[in-house]
N, C-alpha and C positions, 0 to 999 in steps of 0.2 A: 214588855212583860205580859200585858193583857192579851196581846196577839198570840204569843206562844202558849200561854195558859189556856186560851180558848180552844186552840187546835188540839192540844194534848188532852184536855178534858173531853172534847167532842169525840176524838178517836177512841179513847178508852171507854166512854159511854157506849159508843157503837159496838165495842167488843163484847159487851155483856150478852152472852148467848142464851136469851130467854127460851128459845125453842128447845135447846139442849137441856137446860135446867128443868123446864116444865116436863119434858119427856122423861127425864130421869126420875122425877117425883112419881111418875106413873110406871116406872120400871122399864122404860124404853129408851134405848140409845138411838136418837133420831138420825144419827149419822150412818146407821147400818140398815135402815129400812127404806122401802120405796125408792125414790130418786135420790136419796142420801142428802137432801137439802135440809139445812138447819133453818127452817122457816115455818110460817104458820100453816101453809097449805099441807105440807108433809105431816105436821102435827095433827091436823084435822083428819087426814087420811088414815093415820095409824095409831092415834091416841084417842081422839074424840073431839066433839064440837066445843065443849067447855075449855079444854086444853088449847085447842086451836084459836079460839076467840081470845083467850088470855094472852097467848103469844102475840097475836095480831095487835092487841091493844098495847102491850108492852113495847113492841117494836115501833109502832107509830109514836108512842109516848117518848121514846128515847130520841127519835128524830126531832120532835117538837121541842123537847127540853134542851137539846143542844143549841137550837136557835134562840130560845128564850134566854138562856144563861149567857150566851155570847152577846146578845143585845144588851143585857144588863151590865156586862163587863166593859164592853167597848162602845156602846151607844149606837152601833150600826156601822155601815160602810162595807168595804170589801171583805173584811174578816168574817162577817156573817155568812157570806156565800162560801168562803173557804171552810168554815166550821160545818156547814151543811154537807159539803163534800167529804169532810173528815169523818163525820158520824156514819155516813153511808159506807165509806171505805172500811171503817171499823167493823160494821155489820158483815160485810162481805169477806174481809180478811182479818178475823179477830186473832190477836196474839194468844188469847187464852185457849184457842182450839187449833193451834198450830197453823193459823191462817187459812182454815177451811170453814167458812161460815155459811151464811145465807146468800140471798141474791139482792138484798137491799131494797126490795120493793116497798115493804111496809115502812121502813125507816125513811125512804124517799118521800112517801106520802106524808109522814110527820113533818118533815122539813118544809114541804110545799104548803101544808096546811097553815103554817105560821106565815110564810112569805106571800102566799097567794091563796088566801082562805076562800074567796068566792069561787075561783076557778077550780080549785081542788075539791071543794064540796060538791060542785056539779059533776065532776068526773067520777067521784066516789059513787054517786047515785047511778051514773051510767054503767060503771063497772059492776055494781051490785046486780043491776038488771041483766047485764050480759052474762054474769056468772049463773044466775038462776035459770036463764034460758038455754045457754049452751053447755054449761058445766065444763068450760074450757078455760084453763088458766091463761093461755096466751091471749085469747080474745079479751079476757078480763084485764090483763095488763095493758093491752092496746087501748082499751077504753079509759083506763086510768090516766095514761100519759099523753097519748097522741092528740087529744082535743085541747090540752092545756095551752099550748102556744097560740092556737086559734082564739081561745077565750081571752088570752092576754091581749091580743090585738083588739078584740071586741070591747074589752073593758078599759083599753087605753093604758096598759101597764108600760113601764119603761122598757127600753130596748135591752137593758141589762137583765131584767127579770125575764123577758122573753127568751133571751139566749140561755139563761140559767135553767128555765123550765124545759129546755130541750137537752141541755148538757148532762144534768144530774141523772135523769132516767136512763141515759146511755150507759152509765155505770151498771145499772141493773141488767140491761140488755146484754152487756159484755159478760157479766157474771153468769147469766143464764147459759150463754153459749159455752163458756169455759167449763162450767160445772156439768153440763149434759153431753158434751161431745164424745166423752169416753165411756158413757154408760151403754149397757147392752140395750137392745131395741125395746124390750118390755119396760125397762126403767125410763127410757126416753118417752115412751108413750104415756107412762104414768105421770111424768112431769107436766104433761099438757092437760091431764084430766083432773077433775075435782070430785071428791065424794067425802062423806063424813064417816069415820069409823064407828062401828057399834060399840057401845060402852063395854069395856072388858074384853074386846076382841084380841088385844095383844096377849092377855093372860091365857085365853083359849089357845092361841097359836103356840105359845110357849109350852103349854101342857101337852099339846099334840106332838110337839117335837120331842118332848121327854118320853112319851109313850112310843 
């Protein structure tokens, strides 16, 4: 019973579309702008820094919460790893948005922060530096996840955690490929770039369209 409850809870927790909800509060349907991704980067680009940071924190939080609750219910074991996968799947394919969600990056970070706190904290710093220097989301994602298995080896983590640190980010990579392959060239380029929208820019865009 705890097994099924943990998986169902984790999936539906992942389904909460914070990017969509926060965008709507600002009058923007995040599914219709930029690269159409229901995620923190797209919110930053088209809504603003505060909205993007709130989305990022919420998505990381739901990944972490899924692991914490599952550990409390089950005490650990394989179910914790499955729950981590379920919350990421929920973020990518949320039932509330007809299975068109984000790419699971921030939610994966939340999962790994609980399971591999040292390794993930280090790669978060590396990813932040990469984003500041390159303004490139692909490089940022690479710095988030590629070094984690190497750090697992360095810190002597179990083989199961090592394998998991490689498997879960693959969900995000697959989601990125699926969600961008049919976009036109400009939207594909935007999916790789990072900037912060000026406050109120979407209101100005809407008013320009009306005129």
